[in-house]
C-alpha positions in Angstrom: 0.0 4.7 16.6 -3.1 2.7 17.1 -5.7 1.1 15.0 -8.9 3.1 15.2 -12.0 1.4 16.3 -14.8 2.6 14.0 -17.8 4.3 15.6 -20.0 7.0 14.3 -18.2 9.8 16.1 -14.7 8.5 14.9 -16.1 8.1 11.4 -17.2 11.8 11.3 -13.8 13.0 12.7 -11.9 10.8 10.3 -13.8 12.1 7.3 -12.2 15.6 8.0 -8.7 14.2 8.0 -6.3 13.7 5.0 -6.2 10.0 4.4 -4.7 7.4 2.1 -6.0 3.9 1.2 -3.1 1.4 0.9 -2.4 -2.3 0.7 0.3 -4.1 2.6 1.5 -7.4 1.1 1.8 -9.9 3.9 1.8 -13.4 5.4 -0.3 -13.0 8.5 1.4 -10.3 10.6 4.7 -10.6 8.7 5.9 -8.7 5.7 8.1 -11.2 3.9 11.1 -10.3 1.7 9.1 -11.2 -1.4 7.8 -9.3 -4.4 4.4 -7.7 -3.8 2.6 -10.1 -6.2 4.2 -13.2 -4.6 2.7 -12.6 -1.1 -0.4 -14.6 -0.1 -2.4 -11.7 1.3 -3.0 -8.0 1.1 -4.3 -6.0 4.0 -6.1 -2.9 3.0 -5.9 0.0 5.4 -7.1 3.6 5.5 -4.2 5.6 7.0 -4.9 9.1 8.4 -2.7 12.2 8.7 -2.4 11.8 12.5 -0.9 8.2 12.1 -4.2 6.4 13.0 -5.3 3.7 10.7 -8.2 1.4 10.1 -8.1 -2.1 8.6 -10.6 -2.2 5.8 -10.2 -5.7 4.6 -7.8 -8.6 4.0 -7.7 -10.0 0.5 -6.3 -13.3 -0.6 -3.9 -13.0 -3.5 -5.6 -14.8 -6.4 -3.6 -13.1 -9.2 -2.4 -15.5 -11.9 1.0 -17.1 -11.7 3.7 -15.4 -13.7 4.6 -16.8 -17.1 7.9 -15.1 -16.8 9.7 -13.0 -14.1 8.3 -9.5 -13.8 5.3 -10.4 -16.0 3.1 -7.4 -16.7 0.1 -9.6 -16.5 0.9 -10.3 -12.8 1.0 -6.5 -12.1 -2.4 -6.1 -13.8 -3.8 -9.1 -11.9 -2.6 -7.8 -8.5 -3.7 -4.2 -9.0 -7.1 -5.4 -10.2 -7.6 -7.0 -6.7 -7.0 -3.6 -5.0 -9.4 -1.0 -6.4 -9.2 2.3 -4.6 -5.6 1.6 -3.2 -3.4 4.6 -3.7 -0.2 3.0 -2.3 1.1 -0.6 -2.1 3.7 -1.7 0.4 6.0 -4.7 0.0 9.1 -6.0 1.6 11.1 -6.2 -1.7 11.7 -4.0 -4.7 10.6 -5.6 -7.9 10.7 -4.8 -11.6 6.9 -4.5 -11.5 7.2 -1.9 -8.8 9.4 0.2 -11.2 6.7 -0.4 -13.9 4.0 0.7 -11.4 6.0 3.8 -10.4 6.2 4.9 -14.1 2.8 3.9 -15.4 0.2 3.6 -12.7 -1.6 6.0 -10.3 -0.5 3.8 -7.4 2.6 4.7 -5.3 4.9 1.8 -4.6 6.6 1.7 -1.1 9.2 -0.8 0.1 9.1 -1.5 3.9 12.3 -2.2 5.9 10.1 -3.4 8.7 9.3 -7.1 9.0 5.8 -6.7 10.4 2.6 -5.0 9.4 2.6 -2.9 12.6 6.2 -1.7 11.9 5.2 -0.7 8.4 2.1 1.1 9.6 4.1 3.1 12.2 6.7 4.0 9.5 4.0 5.1 7.2 2.4 7.2 9.8 5.7 9.0 10.4 6.2 9.5 6.7 2.6 10.5 6.0 3.3 13.9 4.6 5.9 12.7 2.2 3.6 9.8 1.0 0.6 12.1 0.7 2.6 14.5 -1.5 3.6 11.7 -3.8 0.0 10.3 -3.9 -1.5 13.8 -4.5 0.9 14.2 -7.5 -0.4 10.8 -8.8 -4.0 12.0 -8.4 -3.2 14.9 -10.7 -1.9 12.5 -13.3 1.9 12.9 -12.6 4.2 9.9 -12.2 6.9 10.8 -9.6 10.0 8.7 -10.3 10.1 7.7 -6.6 9.7 4.3 -4.8 9.5 5.3 -1.2 11.5 3.3 1.3 10.2 3.3 4.9 
């Protein structure tokens, strides 16, 4: 897998591919074993069906601190930072990931890898499975699945 370098020709080719916009919770290049909302940054990528990807932006986590563990306000704050993201990747399962799975159009994913590159490689290998889950969410379904990659 490689990060695509955008140019006009690549952009035209990528427009024809199936793609997913996703956010990876991280600390620099690392995916810490923390809940999604507790990570300091989110890297937003566009992932294509052939495993290529493109970094769209890096967002600092400015969501409010939790008043209590698994606070729904935290979930709302984090998801509001990531408009357009159809999947979110974290290094640890959380109660808000289960809430997201059941109520949001966003597919939660738990990464076993410890780096952003490892997660992107695993996501590329699992693209079809992830795309199927996201496509169901696009239709208003809420698959009772939290992917592990």
